[in-house]
BAVEX-695584 format. One line per field, with one value per residue (C-alpha): residue number from 1; x, y, z; residue in three letters. Coordinates in pm, 1 decimal, m for minus. Layout:
N
i <- (NUM_...)
c1 <- (X_...)
c2 <- (Y_...)
c3 <- (Z_...)
aa <- (ALA_...)
***
This chain:
540
i <- (1_2_3_4_5_6_7_8_9_10_11_12_13_14_15_16_17_18_19_20_21_22_23_24_25_26_27_28_29_30_31_32_33_34_35_36_37_38_39_40_41_42_43_44_45_46_47_48_49_50_51_52_53_54_55_56_57_58_59_60_61_62_63_64_65_66_67_68_69_70_71_72_73_74_75_76_77_78_79_80_81_82_83_84_85_86_87_88_89_90_91_92_93_94_95_96_97_98_99_100_101_102_103_104_105_106_107_108_109_110_111_112_113_114_115_116_117_118_119_120_121_122_123_124_125_126_127_128_129_130_131_132_133_134_135_136_137_138_139_140_141_142_143_144_145_146_147_148_149_150_151_152_153_154_155_156_157_158_159_160_161_162_163_164_165_166_167_168_169_170_171_172_173_174_175_176_177_178_179_180_181_182_183_184_185_186_187_188_189_190_191_192_193_194_195_196_197_198_199_200_201_202_203_204_205_206_207_208_209_210_211_212_213_214_215_216_217_218_219_220_221_222_223_224_225_226_227_228_229_230_231_232_233_234_235_236_237_238_239_240_241_242_243_244_245_246_247_248_249_250_251_252_253_254_255_256_257_258_259_260_261_262_263_264_265_266_267_268_269_270_271_272_273_274_275_276_277_278_279_280_281_282_283_284_285_286_287_288_289_290_291_292_293_294_295_296_297_298_299_300_301_302_303_304_305_306_307_308_309_310_311_312_313_314_315_316_317_318_319_320_321_322_323_324_325_326_327_328_329_330_331_332_333_334_335_336_337_338_339_340_341_342_343_344_345_346_347_348_349_350_351_352_353_354_355_356_357_358_359_360_361_362_363_364_365_366_367_368_369_370_371_372_373_374_375_376_377_378_379_380_381_382_383_384_385_386_387_388_389_390_391_392_393_394_395_396_397_398_399_400_401_402_403_404_405_406_407_408_409_410_411_412_413_414_415_416_417_418_419_420_421_422_423_424_425_426_427_428_429_430_431_432_433_434_435_436_437_438_439_440_441_442_443_444_445_446_447_448_449_450_451_452_453_454_455_456_457_458_459_460_461_462_463_464_465_466_467_468_469_470_471_472_473_474_475_476_477_478_479_480_481_482_483_484_485_486_487_488_489_490_491_492_493_494_495_496_497_498_499_500_501_502_503_504_505_506_507_508_509_510_511_512_513_514_515_516_517_518_519_520_521_522_523_524_525_526_527_528_529_530_531_532_533_534_535_536_537_538_539_540)
c1 <- (7785.0_7408.7_7393.0_7019.6_7011.3_7324.5_7169.2_6850.2_7074.1_7286.6_6961.9_6835.9_7171.9_7222.7_6863.8_6918.3_7253.7_7092.3_6837.9_7109.9_7282.5_6946.8_6839.5_7058.8_6792.0_6502.4_6370.7_6668.4_6792.6_6850.3_7177.5_7339.2_7635.5_7481.9_7456.0_7074.6_7058.7_7323.6_7299.8_6931.0_6768.7_6658.0_6452.3_6173.2_6055.3_5679.5_5521.3_5580.6_5924.3_6020.1_5857.2_6049.2_6370.6_6337.4_6240.4_6530.5_6752.9_6651.9_6571.8_6899.8_7065.3_7214.6_6851.8_6753.9_7053.9_7140.9_6794.3_6692.8_7059.9_7042.4_6729.0_6895.8_7179.1_7028.1_6646.1_6385.6_6639.1_6681.2_6332.6_6431.3_6437.4_6063.3_5957.1_6227.1_6100.6_5750.6_5879.4_6074.8_5783.3_5582.5_5926.9_6021.0_5671.2_5750.2_6081.7_6135.1_5895.5_6060.9_6402.9_6271.9_6120.2_6428.7_6657.9_6465.2_6434.8_6800.0_6933.9_7083.3_7208.4_7324.6_7245.1_7573.4_7455.6_7156.0_7363.4_7606.8_7332.5_7118.3_7412.4_7657.7_7930.0_8160.6_8317.5_7982.7_7906.0_8242.0_8171.4_7838.3_7991.5_8287.2_8053.8_7824.9_8103.3_8254.6_7916.8_7837.6_8157.2_8105.1_7738.8_7838.0_8092.1_7796.9_7599.4_7900.8_7916.1_7551.4_7640.3_7939.4_7721.3_7487.4_7775.2_7922.5_7614.1_7569.5_7927.4_8074.4_8438.7_8563.1_8648.1_8875.8_9192.1_9109.8_9341.6_9191.7_9159.3_8954.8_8745.6_8666.9_8630.4_8250.0_8231.6_8486.3_8269.7_7949.1_8142.9_8263.9_7909.7_7773.8_8043.0_7992.3_7626.9_7633.5_7894.3_7693.0_7329.9_7358.0_7056.2_6826.1_6988.8_6899.4_6553.7_6474.1_6625.8_6451.2_6121.4_6269.0_6441.7_6135.0_5906.7_6141.9_6174.6_5793.5_5750.9_6030.4_5890.9_5534.2_5634.2_5887.0_5638.5_5384.9_5594.2_5866.5_5642.9_5433.6_5752.0_5858.5_5533.6_5383.8_5476.8_5423.0_5709.2_5919.5_5892.8_5938.7_6262.6_6384.9_6296.8_6497.2_6803.9_6800.8_6750.7_7085.5_7388.7_7664.5_7991.4_8175.7_7950.5_7805.2_7460.7_7162.8_7211.6_6923.7_6544.7_6216.8_6126.9_6380.3_6438.0_6408.3_6785.3_6763.5_6466.5_6663.8_6902.4_6612.8_6429.8_6725.8_6859.0_6509.2_6476.3_6837.6_6817.6_6489.6_6649.4_6958.4_6794.3_6723.2_7042.9_7224.0_7323.1_7160.7_6820.8_6829.8_6955.1_6652.6_6425.2_6551.1_6505.0_6129.2_5943.8_5722.8_5672.1_5346.3_5532.9_5736.3_5429.7_5258.1_5569.1_5583.5_5230.5_5286.0_5645.5_5529.1_5421.8_5788.1_5772.2_5512.8_5762.9_6043.4_5843.3_5782.0_6140.4_6260.1_6074.2_6304.5_6565.9_6351.8_6273.2_6650.5_6683.1_6386.1_6527.9_6853.8_7072.4_7408.1_7663.9_7957.6_7896.6_7534.5_7522.2_7489.1_7196.8_6915.9_7084.0_7154.3_6780.6_6676.9_6918.5_6797.9_6418.0_6339.8_6349.4_6685.0_6509.6_6326.2_6637.4_6801.1_6508.3_6573.7_6944.7_6883.9_6647.8_6931.0_7193.3_6990.2_6894.6_7264.4_7314.9_7042.9_7142.1_7521.3_7461.6_7261.1_7510.0_7810.0_7630.0_7531.1_7895.0_8031.5_7789.7_7898.6_8264.8_8200.9_7975.4_8111.4_8477.9_8590.2_8379.3_8378.5_8755.1_8944.4_8775.3_8510.1_8461.0_8391.8_8128.7_7832.7_8005.0_8319.1_8119.0_7943.5_8281.4_8433.0_8127.1_8127.0_8499.5_8453.9_8158.6_8403.4_8665.0_8405.3_8306.5_8676.1_8726.7_8421.8_8548.8_8894.6_8722.1_8533.9_8827.4_9094.7_8902.1_8712.2_8338.4_8249.5_8470.6_8263.9_7941.0_8076.8_8200.0_7850.5_7719.3_7972.1_7847.6_7504.5_7651.3_7831.3_7551.3_7314.9_7537.8_7433.7_7069.0_7083.8_7240.0_7008.8_6664.6_6718.2_6814.2_6498.5_6282.4_6495.3_6798.1_6845.4_7141.3_7470.4_7687.9_7995.6_7784.4_7663.4_8022.1_8115.1_7806.3_7896.8_8254.3_8166.1_7905.9_8158.5_8428.5_8218.5_8040.6_8361.8_8546.0_8240.6_8206.9_8587.1_8551.6_8287.1_8424.5_8259.2_8352.7_8533.1_8700.4_8835.9_8714.3_8406.2_8232.8_7880.9_7691.2_7555.3_7722.0_7623.5_7443.9_7620.5_7403.8_7135.3_7336.9_7135.6_7280.0_7168.5_7253.5_7574.1_7452.0_7150.3_7364.9_7608.7_7322.8_7184.2_7536.4_7561.1_7229.7_7319.1_7655.0_7494.5_7222.6_7474.6_7725.5_7452.9_7354.6_7724.6_7793.1_7477.9_7556.0_7910.6_7761.2_7970.3_7933.7_7642.1_7658.9_7444.6_7124.5_7048.0_6709.8_6379.4_6069.5_5866.7_6141.5_6045.3_5696.7_5762.6_5648.1_5768.0_5526.6_5598.7_5787.9_6166.8_6193.1_6464.3_6584.2_6824.9_7097.4_7248.8_7557.4_7781.4_7695.9_7597.9_7944.4_8008.5_8084.4_7771.5_7543.9_7256.2)
c2 <- (6489.2_6473.3_6218.5_6246.9_6614.6_6612.5_6360.5_6570.7_6884.0_6703.4_6581.5_6938.3_7082.8_6822.9_6891.6_7260.2_7209.6_7004.3_7284.6_7535.7_7361.3_7282.3_7644.0_7716.0_7529.5_7713.5_7991.7_7919.4_8232.7_8255.1_8446.0_8360.3_8586.6_8901.3_9050.5_9087.7_8702.0_8589.5_8873.0_8961.2_8640.8_8791.8_9050.6_8800.0_8713.1_8749.8_8847.7_8533.9_8451.7_8808.7_8792.2_8477.5_8611.3_8949.3_8756.7_8523.3_8818.6_9040.2_8783.2_8602.2_8337.4_8640.4_8762.9_8414.3_8384.6_8748.6_8914.8_8666.5_8658.4_9035.1_8987.6_8690.5_8914.2_9261.2_9234.5_9431.2_9665.5_9382.5_9434.9_9736.2_9511.3_9470.2_9839.7_9904.0_9634.1_9787.9_10131.7_10024.7_9897.5_10230.8_10391.6_10169.3_10182.5_10544.5_10494.7_10136.8_10140.3_10451.0_10293.0_9974.2_10191.1_10399.2_10088.8_9890.1_10182.7_10236.2_9883.7_9979.7_9676.0_9859.1_10159.1_10317.3_10278.4_10490.1_10751.3_10789.5_10826.9_11062.2_11301.0_11228.7_11166.2_10867.7_10977.2_10973.2_10644.0_10509.5_10625.1_10448.4_10130.8_10119.5_10188.3_9902.8_9655.3_9751.8_9721.3_9388.6_9199.9_9163.8_9092.3_8781.7_8685.7_8692.0_8436.6_8204.6_8279.0_8157.5_7832.0_7785.7_7837.9_7564.8_7330.1_7400.5_7317.6_6986.4_6896.4_6896.9_6977.4_6881.8_7089.2_7388.0_7179.9_7028.8_7123.3_7438.1_7261.5_6965.6_7208.2_7436.9_7167.7_7155.6_7526.3_7512.1_7250.0_7457.9_7753.7_7555.6_7431.4_7787.2_7933.4_7660.2_7693.7_8071.7_8074.2_7830.8_7952.3_8321.3_8481.1_8196.0_7974.5_8167.1_8254.8_7883.6_7788.2_8078.7_7877.4_7594.0_7835.3_8038.9_7731.4_7576.4_7891.1_7939.4_7585.0_7609.7_7934.5_7806.4_7494.6_7683.6_7939.5_7671.3_7384.9_7547.6_7768.6_7453.5_7276.8_7575.0_7635.1_7912.5_8272.5_8390.3_8172.4_8275.0_8648.0_8602.5_8411.7_8679.4_8960.5_8795.7_8750.1_9109.4_9257.4_9096.2_9327.4_9268.7_9293.7_9413.8_9723.3_9749.6_9789.6_9548.2_9293.0_9436.4_9516.2_9366.6_9719.8_9976.4_10244.9_10622.4_10635.9_10389.4_10529.8_10763.9_10478.7_10245.7_10488.0_10613.0_10259.1_10157.1_10457.8_10448.7_10077.6_10130.9_10397.8_10177.7_9837.8_9891.0_10080.0_9748.0_9617.5_9281.1_9439.6_9636.6_9333.7_9128.4_9422.9_9472.1_9105.9_9143.9_9164.8_9464.7_9779.0_9633.0_9327.9_9570.1_9757.8_9433.6_9299.7_9619.4_9530.6_9161.8_9172.0_9289.5_8926.9_8866.6_9124.6_8909.5_8622.3_8838.5_8935.8_8583.7_8485.2_8757.1_8591.0_8297.2_8499.9_8508.6_8141.3_8058.0_8236.1_8039.3_7718.1_7767.3_7803.1_7931.3_8008.8_8247.6_8334.8_8479.0_8372.8_8001.2_8073.3_7985.6_7682.9_7554.3_7621.5_7408.6_7138.9_7126.2_7157.6_6977.5_6610.4_6543.6_6498.6_6838.3_7010.9_6895.7_7076.5_7394.0_7376.7_7331.2_7636.7_7844.5_7700.1_7748.9_8093.1_8174.4_8033.8_8230.9_8584.6_8500.9_8407.7_8731.8_8950.6_8807.4_8867.9_9212.7_9309.4_9156.3_9347.1_9679.5_9596.8_9491.1_9772.0_10060.7_9998.1_9741.3_9886.0_10257.0_10276.0_9973.9_9847.1_10087.9_9870.5_9554.0_9332.6_9182.5_8845.2_8992.5_9170.7_8850.7_8653.2_8921.8_8927.1_8550.5_8560.9_8851.4_8678.3_8399.3_8644.2_8822.2_8488.8_8399.4_8735.7_8669.4_8322.6_8449.9_8712.4_8438.2_8201.7_8459.1_8719.4_8717.8_8674.1_8977.8_9179.6_9046.0_9156.4_9509.8_9540.7_9460.2_9735.8_9969.1_9846.0_9979.1_10321.2_10335.7_10222.7_10478.0_10754.7_10654.5_10742.3_11112.8_11023.0_10722.9_10817.7_11194.5_11131.3_10939.5_11249.5_11556.0_11670.9_11968.4_11819.4_11897.4_11600.0_11742.3_11837.1_11470.3_11352.1_11608.3_11501.6_11135.0_11193.2_11383.9_11110.3_10828.7_10995.9_11101.0_10762.0_10565.8_10787.5_10785.9_10401.2_10362.5_10559.8_10326.3_10084.2_9777.3_9541.4_9321.5_9567.1_9923.1_10012.4_9943.8_9819.3_9917.4_10144.6_10410.5_10722.9_11069.4_11284.4_11614.3_11910.0_11685.3_11486.3_11175.2_10840.5_10746.5_10545.5_10680.9_10603.8_10837.8_11120.4_11074.3_11071.0_11401.4_11559.1_11423.0_11585.5_11915.6_11927.0_11825.4_12099.0_12375.8_12273.3_12252.9_12618.9_12724.6_12538.7_12648.1_13007.8_12962.7_12802.9_12495.0_12261.7_12021.0_11671.1_11544.2_11377.3_11093.4_11021.0_11194.7_11234.7_10966.4_10712.0_10699.0_10573.2_10345.0_9985.3_9665.6_9697.3_10058.3_10141.7_10176.7_9980.0_9729.5_9799.0_9527.5_9680.0_9502.2_9289.9_9542.9_9823.5_9631.8_9663.1_10027.5_10276.6_10425.2_10168.2_10010.1)
c3 <- (11720.0_11670.3_11389.9_11319.9_11298.2_11079.1_10832.7_10797.1_10741.9_10483.1_10303.8_10262.7_10177.5_9897.0_9772.0_9746.2_9589.2_9314.2_9276.5_9246.4_8958.2_8787.9_8814.0_8504.0_8301.3_8468.7_8246.0_8027.2_7836.8_7467.3_7539.3_7875.9_7810.1_7952.0_8302.0_8243.3_8226.3_8475.3_8722.1_8704.2_8604.0_8260.4_8451.0_8428.8_8778.6_8869.0_9192.6_9396.9_9270.8_9352.5_9694.3_9786.6_9638.1_9832.0_10146.6_10104.1_10043.6_10331.2_10607.6_10631.9_10850.4_11039.8_11098.6_11218.6_11454.2_11548.2_11605.9_11887.9_12003.2_12064.3_12261.3_12448.2_12542.8_12609.1_12605.2_12421.5_12261.4_12001.3_11887.4_11684.8_11383.3_11391.5_11362.5_11105.9_10878.0_10914.4_10835.5_10526.2_10309.4_10270.7_10214.5_9923.5_9776.8_9693.1_9519.1_9402.2_9115.0_8988.0_9006.2_8837.7_8552.0_8474.8_8510.6_8263.6_8024.4_8013.2_8087.0_8431.1_8624.4_8940.9_9152.0_9032.8_8671.1_8756.9_8946.4_8657.2_8408.2_8623.0_8729.0_8450.8_8713.2_8703.0_9032.2_9221.9_9049.8_9174.1_9524.5_9533.0_9386.5_9634.5_9920.3_9811.0_9777.0_10119.8_10295.7_10135.1_10211.8_10593.0_10525.8_10322.2_10599.5_10847.4_10642.9_10669.2_11046.0_11059.5_10888.3_11114.9_11432.0_11317.3_11241.9_11589.9_11764.5_11572.8_11675.8_11324.7_11284.8_11627.4_11934.1_11991.4_11986.1_11645.6_11352.7_11181.5_10837.8_10978.0_11202.8_10909.6_10637.1_10656.2_10608.4_10319.7_10147.1_10196.1_10050.0_9752.1_9666.4_9692.9_9478.9_9211.4_9163.4_9181.0_8905.3_8699.0_8742.2_8852.5_9022.5_8908.5_9174.8_9482.0_9331.5_9310.9_9641.3_9819.7_9790.1_10001.0_10240.6_10324.0_10348.2_10600.2_10806.8_10826.3_10939.4_11201.6_11343.5_11352.0_11541.8_11775.3_11876.8_11984.2_12089.5_12296.8_12515.6_12593.6_12707.3_12913.2_13098.1_12880.0_12796.1_13154.6_13272.2_12973.1_13037.3_13408.4_13354.5_13119.2_13360.7_13629.9_13422.6_13288.0_13639.0_13749.7_13763.4_13505.6_13686.2_13371.3_13339.7_13689.7_13521.6_13467.4_13195.1_12998.7_13018.4_12894.8_12802.4_12689.4_12951.7_12890.8_12829.7_12552.1_12361.6_12129.0_12048.7_11984.0_11758.3_11551.1_11504.6_11369.6_11148.5_11016.3_10941.3_10749.8_10536.1_10477.7_10398.3_10035.6_9969.2_9985.3_9641.8_9696.0_9777.3_9449.8_9244.8_9367.3_9280.7_8934.4_8844.0_8848.8_8513.1_8566.2_8774.6_8911.6_9058.4_9274.3_9393.3_9481.2_9673.0_9888.8_10009.8_10085.5_10215.8_10563.7_10617.0_10689.0_10964.4_11137.5_11117.8_11250.1_11557.6_11642.0_11564.2_11807.8_12099.3_12066.4_12252.4_12559.9_12521.1_12511.2_12854.0_12999.8_12867.9_13053.4_12741.3_12847.3_12576.2_12563.1_12202.1_12178.3_11808.5_11927.4_12159.4_11906.1_11742.2_12098.2_12189.6_11894.4_11989.5_12346.8_12278.6_11956.5_11868.9_11680.8_11345.1_11373.0_11507.2_11173.0_10986.2_11187.5_11123.6_10755.7_10757.9_10901.7_10675.1_10356.4_10505.4_10472.9_10122.6_9944.8_10052.2_10028.6_9658.7_9583.9_9774.6_9590.2_9251.1_9341.9_9456.9_9134.4_8916.0_9085.8_9021.1_8657.6_8543.5_8748.2_8799.6_8528.3_8236.6_8342.1_8427.5_8294.6_7979.0_7842.2_7521.4_7722.6_7538.0_7727.0_7722.5_7879.8_8148.2_8244.5_8252.9_8483.6_8706.9_8746.7_8840.5_9085.1_9254.7_9341.3_9465.4_9686.4_9846.8_9898.0_10073.7_10292.0_10378.0_10469.4_10686.3_10877.3_10917.1_11030.6_11228.3_11560.4_11500.5_11698.9_11456.3_11165.1_11335.0_11416.3_11053.7_10940.2_11165.3_11000.0_10664.1_10756.7_10847.3_10517.1_10287.7_10433.9_10293.0_9931.5_10006.3_9889.1_9549.0_9480.7_9636.9_9591.8_9228.0_9160.4_9247.4_9166.5_8965.0_9195.0_9397.5_9231.8_9155.4_9333.8_9635.5_9652.8_9648.7_9927.6_10146.6_10087.7_10199.5_10509.3_10611.2_10551.8_10746.4_11035.0_11056.6_11049.7_11299.8_11544.8_11511.6_11574.6_11900.1_12042.9_12301.8_12455.5_12742.1_12497.9_12257.7_12243.5_11891.0_11672.8_11984.0_11861.9_11625.4_11874.4_12011.9_12145.8_11879.1_11853.2_11975.3_12135.8_12381.7_12351.0_12251.0_11893.1_11585.0_11428.9_11070.1_11108.1_11252.0_10966.8_10717.9_10857.7_10826.2_10465.8_10367.8_10535.6_10352.7_10016.2_10039.3_10139.7_9869.2_9606.6_9681.5_9658.1_9345.5_9164.3_9258.7_9119.1_8803.6_8842.0_8544.1_8578.4_8447.0_8159.4_8260.0_8018.0_8172.2_8099.2_8330.4_8149.1_8218.0_8580.4_8520.4_8219.4_8237.5_8063.9_7778.2_7692.3_7378.3_7429.0_7748.7_7749.4_7399.1_7270.7_7054.8_6750.0_6829.0_6645.1_6899.4_7208.9_7371.6_7259.7_7534.5_7672.3_7492.5_7675.8)
aa <- (MET_ASN_GLY_VAL_ALA_LEU_ALA_VAL_PHE_ILE_PHE_PHE_PHE_VAL_ALA_VAL_THR_ALA_MET_GLY_PHE_LEU_ALA_ALA_ARG_TRP_ARG_LYS_ALA_GLU_ASN_GLU_ASN_SER_LEU_ASP_GLU_TRP_GLY_LEU_GLY_GLY_ARG_SER_PHE_GLY_THR_TRP_VAL_THR_TRP_PHE_LEU_LEU_GLY_GLY_ASP_LEU_TYR_THR_ALA_TYR_THR_PHE_VAL_ALA_VAL_PRO_ALA_ALA_ILE_TYR_ALA_ALA_GLY_ALA_ALA_GLY_PHE_PHE_ALA_VAL_PRO_TYR_THR_ILE_LEU_VAL_TYR_PRO_LEU_ILE_PHE_THR_PHE_LEU_PRO_ARG_LEU_TRP_SER_VAL_SER_HIS_LYS_HIS_GLY_TYR_VAL_THR_THR_SER_ASP_PHE_VAL_ARG_GLY_ARG_PHE_GLY_SER_LYS_GLY_LEU_SER_LEU_ALA_VAL_ALA_VAL_THR_GLY_ILE_LEU_ALA_THR_MET_PRO_TYR_ILE_ALA_LEU_GLN_LEU_VAL_GLY_ILE_GLN_ALA_VAL_LEU_ASP_VAL_MET_GLY_VAL_GLY_GLY_GLY_GLU_THR_THR_HIS_TRP_PHE_ILE_LYS_ASP_LEU_PRO_LEU_LEU_ILE_ALA_PHE_GLY_VAL_LEU_ALA_ALA_TYR_THR_TYR_SER_SER_GLY_LEU_ARG_ALA_PRO_ALA_LEU_ILE_ALA_PHE_VAL_LYS_ASP_THR_LEU_ILE_TYR_ILE_VAL_ILE_ALA_VAL_ALA_ILE_ILE_TYR_ILE_PRO_ILE_LYS_LEU_GLY_GLY_PHE_ASP_GLU_ILE_PHE_ALA_SER_ALA_GLY_GLU_LYS_PHE_ALA_GLN_ILE_ASN_PRO_ALA_THR_ASP_LYS_PRO_ASN_GLY_ALA_LEU_VAL_PRO_GLY_GLU_MET_GLY_GLN_TRP_GLY_TYR_ALA_THR_LEU_ALA_LEU_GLY_SER_ALA_LEU_ALA_LEU_PHE_MET_TYR_PRO_HIS_SER_ILE_THR_ALA_THR_LEU_SER_SER_ARG_SER_ARG_GLU_VAL_ILE_ARG_ARG_ASN_THR_THR_ILE_LEU_PRO_LEU_TYR_SER_LEU_MET_LEU_GLY_LEU_LEU_ALA_LEU_LEU_GLY_PHE_MET_ALA_ILE_ALA_ALA_GLY_VAL_ASN_VAL_LYS_ASN_GLY_GLN_LEU_ALA_ILE_PRO_GLN_LEU_PHE_GLU_ASN_MET_PHE_PRO_ASP_TRP_PHE_ALA_GLY_VAL_ALA_PHE_ALA_ALA_ILE_GLY_ILE_GLY_ALA_LEU_VAL_PRO_ALA_ALA_ILE_MET_SER_ILE_ALA_ALA_ALA_ASN_LEU_PHE_THR_ARG_ASN_ILE_TYR_LYS_ASP_PHE_LEU_LYS_PRO_ASP_ALA_THR_PRO_ALA_GLN_GLU_THR_LYS_VAL_SER_LYS_LEU_VAL_SER_LEU_LEU_VAL_LYS_VAL_GLY_ALA_LEU_ALA_PHE_VAL_LEU_THR_MET_ASP_LYS_THR_VAL_ALA_ILE_ASN_PHE_GLN_LEU_LEU_GLY_GLY_ILE_TRP_ILE_LEU_GLN_THR_PHE_PRO_ALA_LEU_VAL_GLY_GLY_LEU_PHE_THR_ARG_TRP_PHE_HIS_ARG_TRP_ALA_LEU_ILE_GLY_GLY_TRP_ALA_VAL_GLY_MET_ILE_TYR_GLY_THR_ALA_ALA_ALA_TYR_GLY_VAL_ALA_SER_PRO_THR_GLN_LYS_HIS_PHE_GLY_GLY_SER_SER_ALA_GLU_ILE_PRO_GLY_ILE_GLY_GLU_ILE_GLY_TYR_ILE_GLY_LEU_THR_ALA_PHE_VAL_LEU_ASN_VAL_VAL_VAL_THR_VAL_VAL_LEU_THR_PHE_VAL_LEU_ARG_ALA_ALA_LYS_ALA_PRO_ASP_GLY_ILE_ASP_GLU_THR_SER_PRO_SER_ASP_TYR_THR_ALA_ASP_ALA_GLY_ASP_PRO_GLY_VAL_LYS_VAL_GLU_LEU_PRO_PRO_ALA_THR_ALA_GLY_ALA_PRO_GLY_GLY_HIS)
***
């Protein structure tokens, strides 16, 4: 056990835990018994708070561990994360301000709220909500995998022969603390902790990108070592281990994975939750212009995969490569800082994800189908309880299943969540798509994507072994999620023509064109209803 690193890790963990509970008093709300306050921080965050919150939300412990781990294992193909985070910001500049405006105008808390209001369809709203919850669960689990990787490298919990309860006790404690302060403080907790998380990550990356290459003899030596490793033949596949530059055969896969991931990123409920917590439309526009700074960090972070090869890191589980690199290369005290950055980098997004999933269940399953007359206080109570259940489910996932299964389910989550794009982004710009056509397209995309992913094998497992397969009609290997998305759009368009020709009943659109450009100071935005009607069905 690395006592010094563990002591530094515990210091930061205790500090952010205290911040998590104190966050309940930060920007204290007059009425805490509403999802606007608990689940969206009162929709009051300015530019910098939103920037740190979105950064803490999107760049997770899984990013810190898995992106360089992919490069450590396979080479430059892992760099797909860099172009997709560059592509995503111009994309969200076009539609996030519109979503913020209409959501604040009508009091929408989730994407499913918007879809129900726009298309007048509880069925479509339910499909989007269920997809969001399904896609988020393994994502939360992977944050706990990130914490567990750090604890393993520090030697906490004992070896493989240790009793499971003793081995997993540190993770159980971390989970308990996360659950407690999320329940208590809601979105304010991760918003406040995100400042610490991002500061630590920037410090660690800045030091690592300078200090480690100096110790390894420079970047020439690092790339030479990586090139030698990737040129070796893998006996399991009878092919090279990887490549410093993707070969011609891998270019379709690289491009489609980058594009598909860019389209999917802001479909995740936690991305939207962080967005809707901001106080004005202009805050969103500013953030889309400064968030690319994180892409610079991600590019430098990805290079750690090559550094781990040059440093001789040899681990069976690639997720341990970067924590082990820090353990080997840094002084013990700074290794503790790096481990704390990864650990806190897991807590922030895990908290936001559990809140987002809970909001979807409360607003679009509990209120829409189980208790239409639920009051704001009842909604908040249910959301708090469900946020705990979501985290318990993620914890059970981590403790009972193989970690590679968790990673592959997260890849499946990306395929699923992309199928909500036509309803959400399409609905922000046009009412032409028919609600039943959107449900049909979503169903086809979900079935095809799941079936195609099930058929992908890897050297270690028969099913769900990856997220790429042959693209029908083209013959190239590409990202399954993007293929499923194209099928989704084609089916949606064809069915819309058919249903409109058949004069199938259209749902009621409760929005108006001016709602999509409204700002916080405009009349009618965020109207508070009197207590007597606030909980009435359909009230906002």
